[in-house]
All heavy atoms as an XYZ file, in Angstrom:
778
protein
N       0.844     -1.185     -0.008
C      -0.012      0.000      0.011
C       0.891      1.241     -0.003
O       1.890      1.285      0.742
C      -0.904     -0.011      1.241
C      -1.972      1.007      1.209
S      -3.295      0.721      0.056
C      -4.450     -0.192      1.054
N       0.540      2.186     -0.831
C       1.272      3.468     -0.872
C       0.340      4.539     -0.291
O      -0.789      4.696     -0.729
C       1.606      3.829     -2.300
C       2.381      5.116     -2.464
C       3.770      5.125     -2.596
C       1.714      6.317     -2.486
C       4.451      6.282     -2.717
C       2.416      7.510     -2.620
C       3.783      7.514     -2.726
N       0.808      5.303      0.700
C       0.032      6.353      1.326
C       0.644      7.699      0.994
O       1.853      7.865      1.128
C      -0.001      6.187      2.851
C      -0.742      4.923      3.270
C      -0.049      3.788      3.602
C      -2.126      4.895      3.314
C      -0.679      2.634      4.035
C      -2.772      3.730      3.729
C      -2.050      2.640      4.064
O      -2.736      1.496      4.469
N      -0.165      8.652      0.543
C       0.396      9.959      0.228
C      -0.688     10.962     -0.111
O      -1.874     10.629     -0.239
N      -0.253     12.188     -0.296
C      -1.121     13.303     -0.751
C      -1.226     13.164     -2.247
O      -0.170     13.063     -2.934
C      -0.527     14.657     -0.357
C      -1.397     15.771     -0.898
C      -0.350     14.754      1.157
N      -2.423     13.141     -2.776
C      -2.628     12.970     -4.196
C      -3.249     14.196     -4.844
O      -4.121     14.831     -4.286
C      -3.512     11.740     -4.447
O      -3.672     11.526     -5.831
N      -2.794     14.502     -6.048
C      -3.325     15.562     -6.831
C      -3.425     15.164     -8.296
O      -2.691     14.272     -8.744
C      -2.434     16.825     -6.733
C      -2.397     17.405     -5.347
C      -1.661     18.702     -5.276
N      -1.545     19.149     -3.896
C      -0.691     20.073     -3.508
N       0.126     20.627     -4.386
N      -0.655     20.442     -2.265
N      -4.286     15.833     -9.000
C      -4.459     15.597    -10.452
C      -3.730     16.685    -11.214
O      -3.891     17.873    -10.900
C      -5.959     15.571    -10.838
O      -6.637     14.592    -10.039
C      -6.128     15.267    -12.325
N      -2.939     16.319    -12.225
C      -2.167     17.253    -13.020
C      -2.533     17.112    -14.483
O      -2.660     16.008    -15.003
C      -0.683     17.023    -12.798
C      -0.236     17.276    -11.404
C      -0.189     16.238    -10.493
C       0.116     18.557    -10.975
C       0.230     16.476     -9.191
C       0.493     18.783     -9.671
C       0.557     17.739     -8.786
N      -2.602     18.233    -15.172
C      -2.873     18.233    -16.607
C      -1.594     17.787    -17.320
O      -0.490     18.140    -16.981
C      -3.218     19.670    -17.077
O      -3.307     19.680    -18.495
N      -1.811     16.984    -18.359
C      -0.699     16.574    -19.227
C      -0.690     17.331    -20.561
O       0.148     17.092    -21.413
C      -0.750     15.050    -19.497
O      -2.009     14.728    -20.117
C      -0.581     14.247    -18.239
N      -1.616     18.274    -20.695
C      -1.675     19.064    -21.918
C      -0.426     19.932    -22.010
O       0.007     20.545    -21.015
C      -2.907     19.935    -21.948
C      -4.180     19.132    -22.050
C      -5.412     20.025    -22.026
C      -6.682     19.166    -22.086
N      -7.870     19.976    -22.015
N       0.187     19.925    -23.182
C       1.410     20.696    -23.457
C       2.531     20.318    -22.456
O       3.349     21.152    -22.127
C       1.164     22.187    -23.395
C       0.159     22.606    -24.448
O       0.253     22.178    -25.590
N      -0.775     23.487    -24.075
N       2.512     19.049    -22.006
C       3.514     18.548    -21.066
C       3.606     19.387    -19.771
O       4.647     19.513    -19.189
C       4.869     18.432    -21.741
C       4.856     17.465    -22.926
C       6.186     17.328    -23.562
O       7.104     18.115    -23.359
O       6.320     16.323    -24.323
N       2.479     19.955    -19.369
C       2.442     20.815    -18.174
C       2.808     20.073    -16.917
O       3.285     20.662    -15.931
C       1.057     21.441    -18.007
N       2.634     18.753    -16.878
C       2.917     17.970    -15.672
C       4.344     18.032    -15.201
O       4.627     17.891    -14.017
C       2.459     16.477    -15.841
C       3.357     15.617    -16.683
C       3.086     15.689    -18.162
O       2.433     16.608    -18.653
N       3.579     14.702    -18.916
N       5.300     18.235    -16.128
C       6.685     18.317    -15.731
C       6.942     19.467    -14.793
O       7.615     19.350    -13.802
C       7.595     18.392    -16.918
C       7.537     17.159    -17.802
C       7.062     17.221    -19.103
C       7.940     15.923    -17.300
C       7.008     16.081    -19.878
C       7.894     14.792    -18.071
C       7.421     14.861    -19.368
O       7.334     13.732    -20.124
N       6.321     20.602    -15.042
C       6.496     21.775    -14.173
C       5.625     21.657    -12.927
O       6.106     21.932    -11.827
C       6.164     23.047    -14.954
C       6.396     24.283    -14.172
C       6.173     25.554    -14.982
O       6.499     25.584    -16.175
O       5.633     26.515    -14.399
N       4.384     21.268    -13.075
C       3.457     21.244    -11.929
C       3.779     20.164    -10.922
O       3.669     20.383     -9.747
C       1.975     21.181    -12.411
O       1.840     20.041    -13.271
C       1.609     22.429    -13.162
N       4.188     18.971    -11.421
C       4.574     17.939    -10.451
C       5.882     18.331     -9.778
O       6.042     18.066     -8.550
C       4.672     16.563    -11.158
C       3.255     16.087    -11.558
C       5.308     15.532    -10.201
C       3.231     14.799    -12.355
N       6.762     18.995    -10.505
C       8.006     19.488     -9.874
C       7.716     20.490     -8.768
O       8.336     20.458     -7.681
N       6.714     21.361     -8.981
C       6.326     22.328     -7.964
C       5.690     21.601     -6.751
O       5.892     22.009     -5.598
C       5.342     23.325     -8.543
N       4.953     20.531     -7.022
C       4.398     19.685     -5.960
C       5.494     19.106     -5.091
O       5.460     19.133     -3.859
C       3.509     18.646     -6.586
C       2.733     17.718     -5.646
C       2.317     18.162     -4.385
C       2.404     16.469     -6.028
C       1.576     17.324     -3.540
C       1.658     15.619     -5.207
C       1.295     16.029     -3.956
N       6.547     18.606     -5.728
C       7.703     18.054     -5.035
C       8.366     19.172     -4.199
O       8.754     18.937     -3.063
C       8.702     17.444     -5.986
C       8.437     16.010     -6.300
C       7.673     15.509     -7.278
C       8.903     14.895     -5.543
N       7.650     14.140     -7.221
C       8.389     13.736     -6.152
C       9.715     14.727     -4.393
C       8.664     12.448     -5.701
C       9.964     13.468     -3.932
C       9.459     12.330     -4.579
N       8.542     20.333     -4.769
C       9.138     21.464     -4.029
C       8.318     21.784     -2.764
O       8.860     21.969     -1.684
C       9.217     22.707     -4.899
C      10.235     22.596     -6.011
O      11.114     21.693     -5.978
O      10.154     23.409     -6.954
N       6.987     21.831     -2.937
C       6.103     22.148     -1.800
C       6.224     21.118     -0.724
O       6.368     21.426      0.475
C       4.648     22.196     -2.307
C       3.623     22.369     -1.258
C       2.181     22.171     -1.785
O       1.958     22.394     -2.975
O       1.318     21.789     -0.997
N       6.178     19.829     -1.114
C       6.228     18.763     -0.109
C       7.588     18.655      0.525
O       7.706     18.336      1.730
C       5.820     17.443     -0.771
C       4.369     17.373     -1.229
S       3.169     17.486      0.130
C       3.301     15.836      0.819
N       8.662     18.913     -0.202
C      10.011     18.799      0.351
C      10.277     19.890      1.379
O      11.037     19.701      2.334
C      11.052     18.821     -0.774
O      11.132     20.097     -1.363
N       9.627     21.068      1.225
C       9.763     22.103      2.236
C       9.147     21.666      3.578
O       9.631     22.052      4.628
C       9.097     23.400      1.765
C       9.870     24.092      0.668
C       9.162     25.320      0.150
C       9.904     25.923     -1.039
N       9.146     26.982     -1.681
N       8.100     20.873      3.497
C       7.427     20.394      4.726
C       8.122     19.194      5.348
O       8.194     19.053      6.580
C       5.986     20.003      4.428
C       5.086     21.141      4.015
C       3.695     20.575      3.708
C       2.775     21.668      3.219
N       1.433     21.149      2.868
N       8.593     18.252      4.478
C       9.034     16.966      4.987
C      10.499     16.601      4.667
O      10.995     15.611      5.125
C       8.140     15.852      4.439
C       6.698     16.025      4.836
C       5.771     16.494      3.906
C       6.233     15.774      6.097
C       4.431     16.691      4.234
C       4.909     15.952      6.458
C       4.005     16.400      5.530
O       2.701     16.598      5.880
N      11.151     17.423      3.827
C      12.535     17.115      3.433
C      12.523     16.147      2.230
O      11.887     15.104      2.275
N      13.202     16.523      1.157
C      13.236     15.737     -0.056
C      13.667     14.268      0.191
O      13.116     13.366     -0.378
C      14.206     16.380     -1.092
C      14.264     15.693     -2.411
S      12.721     15.778     -3.360
C      12.852     17.463     -3.961
N      14.654     14.086      1.092
C      15.167     12.759      1.333
C      14.157     11.831      2.003
O      14.318     10.586      1.983
C      16.437     12.830      2.173
C      16.271     13.318      3.570
C      16.140     14.840      3.700
O      16.295     15.581      2.718
O      15.833     15.310      4.821
N      13.074     12.353      2.547
C      12.066     11.592      3.231
C      10.903     11.216      2.327
O       9.968     10.520      2.800
C      11.537     12.343      4.445
C      12.624     12.639      5.454
O      13.415     11.746      5.760
N      12.678     13.833      5.950
N      10.867     11.682      1.085
C       9.699     11.526      0.226
C       9.867     10.458     -0.834
O      10.971     10.105     -1.233
C       9.407     12.875     -0.482
C       9.101     14.069      0.417
C       8.921     15.304     -0.434
C       7.867     13.793      1.275
N       8.701      9.985     -1.288
C       8.659      9.097     -2.469
C       7.369      9.463     -3.220
O       6.422     10.000     -2.656
C       8.669      7.621     -2.099
C       7.509      7.236     -1.209
C       7.646      5.836     -0.720
N       6.538      5.474      0.152
C       6.099      4.275      0.315
N       6.674      3.269     -0.275
N       5.075      4.046      1.117
N       7.384      9.252     -4.513
C       6.245      9.622     -5.356
C       5.719      8.474     -6.159
O       6.440      7.499     -6.420
N       4.469      8.590     -6.568
C       3.833      7.539     -7.354
C       2.863      8.190     -8.339
O       1.959      8.915     -7.948
C       3.039      6.590     -6.435
C       2.236      5.503     -7.182
C       3.147      4.468     -7.762
C       1.258      4.846     -6.225
N       3.072      7.972     -9.633
C       2.153      8.412    -10.665
C       1.230      7.259    -11.005
O       1.626      6.107    -11.065
N      -0.044      7.575    -11.194
C      -1.051      6.533    -11.506
C      -2.233      7.197    -12.219
O      -2.319      8.431    -12.296
C      -1.545      5.811    -10.250
C      -2.246      6.712     -9.277
C      -3.644      6.753     -9.243
C      -1.561      7.556     -8.416
C      -4.331      7.572     -8.366
C      -2.217      8.410     -7.521
C      -3.615      8.402     -7.516
O      -4.288      9.238     -6.660
N      -3.072      6.404    -12.790
C      -4.302      6.941    -13.414
C      -4.036      7.867    -14.587
O      -4.746      8.839    -14.783
N      -3.004      7.589    -15.350
C      -2.620      8.432    -16.497
C      -3.649      8.306    -17.594
O      -3.994      7.216    -18.020
C      -1.257      7.993    -17.002
C      -0.486      9.060    -17.757
C      -0.966      9.940    -18.656
C       0.899      9.284    -17.688
N       0.020     10.721    -19.140
C       1.193     10.341    -18.574
C       1.934      8.726    -16.963
C       2.477     10.842    -18.733
C       3.207      9.233    -17.130
C       3.469     10.260    -18.019
N      -4.173      9.434    -18.069
C      -5.104      9.476    -19.180
C      -4.512     10.373    -20.268
O      -3.405     10.917    -20.083
C      -6.518     10.020    -18.779
O      -6.366     11.425    -18.498
C      -7.085      9.297    -17.585
N      -5.230     10.560    -21.326
C      -4.748     11.457    -22.414
C      -4.534     12.872    -21.915
O      -3.581     13.542    -22.378
C      -5.801     11.451    -23.512
C      -5.452     12.309    -24.662
C      -6.560     12.335    -25.707
C      -6.307     13.451    -26.690
N      -7.500     14.001    -27.278
N      -5.316     13.344    -20.955
C      -5.251     14.732    -20.543
C      -4.753     14.962    -19.111
O      -4.603     16.123    -18.678
C      -6.621     15.400    -20.671
C      -7.085     15.449    -22.109
O      -6.247     15.727    -23.008
O      -8.294     15.231    -22.342
N      -4.532     13.901    -18.326
C      -4.154     14.105    -16.927
C      -3.407     12.897    -16.366
O      -3.390     11.825    -16.936
C      -5.382     14.394    -16.076
O      -6.206     13.255    -16.023
N      -2.776     13.159    -15.218
C      -2.168     12.106    -14.439
C      -2.448     12.387    -12.974
O      -2.450     13.551    -12.528
C      -0.620     12.027    -14.668
C      -0.025     10.849    -13.889
C       0.052     13.282    -14.346
C       1.450     10.568    -14.179
N      -2.674     11.326    -12.227
C      -2.791     11.434    -10.766
C      -1.400     11.178    -10.260
O      -0.691     10.283    -10.694
C      -3.753     10.336    -10.209
C      -5.147     10.377    -10.756
C      -5.952     11.535    -10.294
O      -5.736     12.036     -9.145
O      -6.784     12.054    -11.043
N      -0.998     11.969     -9.258
C       0.340     11.803     -8.700
C       0.279     11.976     -7.189
O      -0.355     12.942     -6.692
C       1.317     12.830     -9.293
C       2.737     12.457     -9.068
C       3.440     11.651     -9.940
C       3.425     12.927     -7.952
C       4.757     11.282     -9.747
C       4.749     12.576     -7.707
C       5.384     11.738     -8.607
O       6.708     11.389     -8.378
N       0.854     11.053     -6.467
C       0.861     11.114     -5.006
C       2.269     11.180     -4.475
O       3.180     10.558     -5.049
C       0.155      9.872     -4.429
N       2.480     11.919     -3.436
C       3.740     12.000     -2.725
C       3.503     11.674     -1.269
O       2.599     12.197     -0.633
C       4.379     13.429     -2.829
C       4.691     13.757     -4.298
C       5.653     13.498     -2.002
C       5.237     15.127     -4.514
N       4.314     10.712     -0.778
C       4.219     10.278      0.592
C       5.565     10.153      1.245
O       6.603     10.385      0.578
N       5.581      9.811      2.505
C       6.861      9.631      3.224
C       7.394      8.241      2.990
O       6.617      7.258      2.878
C       6.622      9.846      4.731
C       6.213     11.282      5.129
C       5.945     11.317      6.623
C       7.264     12.293      4.717
N       8.696      8.106      2.993
C       9.333      6.785      2.917
C       8.942      5.944      4.138
O       8.774      4.746      4.054
C      10.839      6.909      2.776
C      11.251      7.462      1.436
C      12.772      7.584      1.381
C      13.185      8.215      0.017
N      14.626      8.435     -0.034
N       8.875      6.591      5.298
C       8.457      5.948      6.538
C       7.397      6.815      7.205
O       7.602      8.006      7.404
C       9.658      5.762      7.478
C      10.682      4.822      6.943
O      10.298      3.668      6.610
O      11.864      5.204      6.809
N       6.280      6.208      7.596
C       5.230      6.940      8.274
C       4.214      7.571      7.346
O       4.123      7.227      6.181
N       3.503      8.537      7.893
C       2.402      9.163      7.176
C       2.536     10.688      7.210
O       3.101     11.244      8.174
C       1.070      8.799      7.809
C       0.784      7.328      7.802
C       1.119      6.529      8.896
C       0.234      6.717      6.697
C       0.868      5.162      8.885
C      -0.011      5.388      6.670
C       0.298      4.596      7.778
N       2.114     11.349      6.166
C       2.123     12.802      6.109
C       1.132     13.380      7.141
O       0.189     12.652      7.554
C       1.815     13.351      4.708
C       2.869     12.952      3.725
C       0.452     12.897      4.247
N       1.281     14.619      7.515
C       0.445     15.243      8.529
C      -0.744     16.005      7.924
O      -1.119     17.064      8.385
C       1.254     16.184      9.409
C       2.356     15.489     10.156
C       3.298     16.477     10.860
O       3.133     17.698     10.671
O       4.150     15.991     11.582
N      -1.292     15.466      6.843
C      -2.435     16.099      6.169
C      -3.288     15.008      5.551
O      -2.944     13.826      5.666
C      -1.959     17.094      5.124
C      -0.874     16.578      4.177
C      -0.084     17.698      3.548
O      -0.650     18.340      2.624
O       1.054     17.928      3.904
N      -4.372     15.339      4.916
C      -5.202     14.359      4.271
C      -4.410     13.560      3.284
O      -3.710     14.141      2.462
C      -6.419     14.995      3.609
C      -7.411     15.616      4.609
O      -7.391     15.175      5.775
O      -8.197     16.450      4.185
N      -4.572     12.258      3.304
C      -3.839     11.390      2.372
C      -4.761     10.266      1.938
O      -5.822     10.023      2.527
C      -2.530     10.875      2.975
C      -2.721     10.038      4.227
C      -2.961      8.634      4.102
C      -2.680     10.563      5.487
C      -3.142      7.858      5.215
C      -2.853      9.814      6.611
C      -3.044      8.445      6.485
O      -3.233      7.659      7.578
N      -4.331      9.591      0.870
C      -5.083      8.449      0.390
C      -4.153      7.210      0.412
O      -2.942      7.338      0.477
C      -5.654      8.620     -1.037
C      -4.507      8.779     -2.024
C      -6.582      9.815     -1.095
C      -4.986      8.672     -3.494
N      -4.745      6.049      0.322
C      -3.992      4.809      0.216
C      -4.221      4.239     -1.180
O      -5.360      4.146     -1.654
N      -3.131      3.892     -1.838
C      -3.217      3.320     -3.178
C      -2.700      1.870     -3.084
O      -1.551      1.645     -2.712
C      -2.359      4.124     -4.183
C      -2.816      5.589     -4.196
C      -2.435      3.510     -5.578
C      -1.829      6.536     -4.862
N      -3.526      0.933     -3.469
C      -3.170     -0.476     -3.436
C      -2.278     -0.780     -4.608
O      -2.643     -0.522     -5.761
C      -4.438     -1.329     -3.482
S      -4.133     -3.054     -3.376
N      -1.095     -1.288     -4.322
C      -0.119     -1.585     -5.389
C      -0.160     -3.024     -5.762
O      -0.045     -3.914     -4.900
C       1.308     -1.238     -4.894
C       1.489      0.227     -4.486
C       2.907      0.423     -3.910
C       1.238      1.179     -5.638
N      -0.360     -3.346     -7.042
C      -0.408     -4.742     -7.477
C       0.977     -5.347     -7.496
O       1.988     -4.647     -7.468
C      -1.021     -4.651     -8.875
C      -0.596     -3.295     -9.379
C      -0.596     -2.419     -8.139
N       1.033     -6.681     -7.563
C       2.322     -7.344     -7.637
C       2.975     -7.252     -8.995
O       4.202     -7.381     -9.101
C       2.124     -8.828     -7.265
C       1.730     -8.987     -5.786
O       2.104     -8.127     -4.964
O       1.043     -9.971     -5.485
N       2.216     -7.065    -10.043
C       2.802     -7.076    -11.385
C       2.211     -6.011    -12.276
O       1.507     -5.106    -11.842
N       2.522     -6.103    -13.559
C       2.034     -5.184    -14.603
C       2.499     -3.738    -14.404
O       1.744     -2.826    -14.639
C       0.492     -5.198    -14.668
C      -0.047     -6.542    -15.109
O       0.579     -7.190    -15.935
N      -1.136     -6.966    -14.524
N       3.752     -3.532    -13.997
C       4.295     -2.181    -13.829
C       4.966     -1.707    -15.103
O       5.596     -2.453    -15.804
C       5.336     -2.195    -12.732
C       4.703     -2.262    -11.345
C       4.407     -3.372    -10.664
C       4.290     -1.155    -10.575
N       3.846     -3.026     -9.462
C       3.759     -1.674     -9.384
C       4.333      0.205    -10.727
C       3.264     -0.892     -8.358
C       3.834      1.024     -9.699
C       3.305      0.456     -8.548
N       4.841     -0.404    -15.352
C       5.537      0.258    -16.430
C       6.312      1.405    -15.800
O       5.750      2.165    -15.001
C       4.562      0.825    -17.482
O       3.776     -0.262    -18.005
C       5.307      1.477    -18.596
N       7.565      1.595    -16.165
C       8.352      2.689    -15.669
C       8.474      3.718    -16.783
O       8.849      3.392    -17.902
C       9.756      2.242    -15.220
O       9.594      1.279    -14.175
C      10.583      3.400    -14.722
N       8.167      4.988    -16.446
C       8.239      6.098    -17.419
C       9.109      7.146    -16.799
O       8.816      7.663    -15.721
C       6.849      6.646    -17.711
C       6.952      7.765    -18.753
C       5.915      5.550    -18.216
N      10.183      7.546    -17.508
C      11.076      8.578    -16.995
C      10.770      9.863    -17.739
O      10.600      9.865    -18.951
C      12.533      8.173    -17.143
C      12.901      7.002    -16.273
C      14.334      6.656    -16.365
C      14.657      5.492    -15.479
N      16.069      5.113    -15.506
N      10.739     10.971    -17.000
C      10.450     12.264    -17.626
C      11.583     13.241    -17.348
O      12.423     13.032    -16.520
N      11.580     14.300    -18.127
C      12.601     15.344    -17.912
C      12.113     16.211    -16.771
O      11.045     16.799    -16.738
C      12.803     16.159    -19.185
C      11.602     16.931    -19.630
C      11.959     17.733    -20.904
N      10.709     18.190    -21.505
C      10.061     19.290    -21.118
N      10.526     20.011    -20.141
N       8.924     19.606    -21.722
N      12.942     16.262    -15.745
C      12.629     17.048    -14.543
C      13.901     17.716    -14.059
O      14.999     17.352    -14.465
C      12.081     16.145    -13.420
O      13.061     15.189    -13.098
C      10.805     15.474    -13.807
N      13.734     18.651    -13.166
C      14.902     19.255    -12.534
C      15.451     18.240    -11.542
O      14.712     17.423    -11.008
C      14.503     20.516    -11.793
C      14.054     21.643    -12.708
C      13.637     22.806    -11.892
N      12.518     22.334    -11.083
C      11.770     23.090    -10.299
N      12.047     24.359    -10.202
N      10.776     22.627     -9.624
N      16.713     18.260    -11.260
C      17.309     17.344    -10.266
C      16.610     17.528     -8.931
O      16.209     18.631     -8.585
C      18.781     17.786    -10.185
C      19.023     18.541    -11.432
C      17.716     19.148    -11.845
N      16.442     16.523     -8.094
C      16.743     15.138     -8.475
C      15.740     14.597     -9.444
O      14.598     14.963     -9.430
C      16.722     14.404     -7.131
C      15.771     15.189     -6.304
C      15.931     16.619     -6.719
N      16.173     13.672    -10.251
C      15.298     13.088    -11.299
C      14.148     12.344    -10.645
O      14.346     11.648     -9.653
C      16.133     12.143    -12.158
O      15.288     11.539    -13.130
N      12.993     12.495    -11.186
C      11.811     11.800    -10.702
C      11.458     10.684    -11.678
O      11.394     10.903    -12.889
C      10.603     12.788    -10.613
C      10.919     13.927     -9.613
C       9.354     12.060    -10.184
C       9.946     15.062     -9.623
N      11.220      9.543    -11.184
C      10.835      8.389    -11.998
C       9.400      8.090    -11.706
O       9.018      7.817    -10.565
C      11.734      7.197    -11.709
S      11.370      5.764    -12.666
N       8.543      8.193    -12.724
C       7.149      7.904    -12.521
C       6.882      6.404    -12.677
O       7.262      5.799    -13.673
C       6.280      8.617    -13.634
C       6.485     10.081    -13.627
C       7.361     10.696    -14.469
C       5.736     10.866    -12.740
C       7.533     12.054    -14.474
C       5.898     12.229    -12.734
C       6.791     12.829    -13.566
N       6.306      5.792    -11.685
C       5.941      4.382    -11.770
C       4.427      4.288    -11.861
O       3.746      4.740    -10.972
C       6.449      3.561    -10.564
C       7.988      3.494    -10.587
C       8.502      2.653     -9.438
N       7.950      1.328     -9.384
C       8.468      0.267     -9.948
N       9.597      0.391    -10.626
N       7.918     -0.911     -9.811
N       3.978      3.709    -12.952
C       2.542      3.642    -13.211
C       2.120      2.177    -13.178
O       2.707      1.341    -13.808
C       2.236      4.257    -14.574
C       2.627      5.712    -14.535
C       0.753      4.130    -14.922
C       3.224      6.184    -15.789
N       1.088      1.922    -12.453
C       0.548      0.563    -12.360
C      -0.766      0.495    -13.098
O      -1.629      1.356    -12.933
C       0.347      0.171    -10.918
O      -0.275     -1.081    -10.848
N      -0.917     -0.529    -13.888
C      -2.172     -0.729    -14.627
C      -3.110     -1.507    -13.737
O      -2.808     -2.601    -13.265
C      -1.907     -1.489    -15.921
C      -0.900     -0.802    -16.755
N      -1.122      0.329    -17.474
C       0.443     -1.101    -16.973
C      -0.057      0.681    -18.094
N       0.922     -0.160    -17.819
N      -4.279     -0.947    -13.460
C      -5.295     -1.652    -12.709
C      -5.166     -1.566    -11.180
O      -5.748     -2.349    -10.474
N      -4.482     -0.556    -10.671
C      -4.398     -0.428     -9.218
C      -5.662      0.209     -8.659
O      -6.382      0.871     -9.377
C      -3.157      0.397     -8.829
O      -3.228      1.664     -9.347
N      -5.953     -0.093     -7.428
C      -7.136      0.424     -6.768
C      -6.735      1.622     -5.897
O      -5.658      1.630     -5.333
C      -7.771     -0.640     -5.888
C      -8.295     -1.829     -6.684
C      -8.851     -2.910     -5.765
O      -9.230     -2.573     -4.618
O      -8.887     -4.066     -6.170
N      -7.630      2.576     -5.769
C      -7.408      3.737     -4.926
C      -8.402      3.685     -3.760
O      -9.581      3.484     -3.935
C      -7.593      5.048     -5.707
C      -6.659      5.040     -6.903
C      -7.368      6.256     -4.795
C      -6.966      6.161     -7.865
N      -7.881      3.823     -2.547
C      -8.739      3.795     -1.344
C      -8.710      5.144     -0.666
O      -7.673      5.571     -0.230
C      -8.221      2.728     -0.370
C      -8.208      1.347     -0.995
N      -9.327      0.572     -1.058
C      -7.213      0.657     -1.613
C      -9.007     -0.559     -1.672
N      -7.729     -0.523     -1.999
N      -9.842      5.872     -0.593
C      -9.835      7.176      0.070
C      -9.672      7.055      1.548
O      -9.821      6.082      2.132
C     -11.246      7.717     -0.305
C     -12.044      6.584     -0.749
C     -11.129      5.495     -1.128
């Protein structure tokens, strides 16, 4: 199970590279970059769901739980500012509010 703060980002004109990066900046100010991990899921033609959570423990705000399957993973790397972010997308994962 992956627990984190989730947001929806537009993929139009590749806007997600800037907006997800800003999400990482925001969360790293609260929790420290070294303590975070991210998960991209629910990618459609126009949007992606992206969650950021702690490597250990839970964030101090509303979060969701995302059930991670054992298989069917695709890794997609995008151009981002350092440190590089690797989007891991699972096909058919369930989201638990």
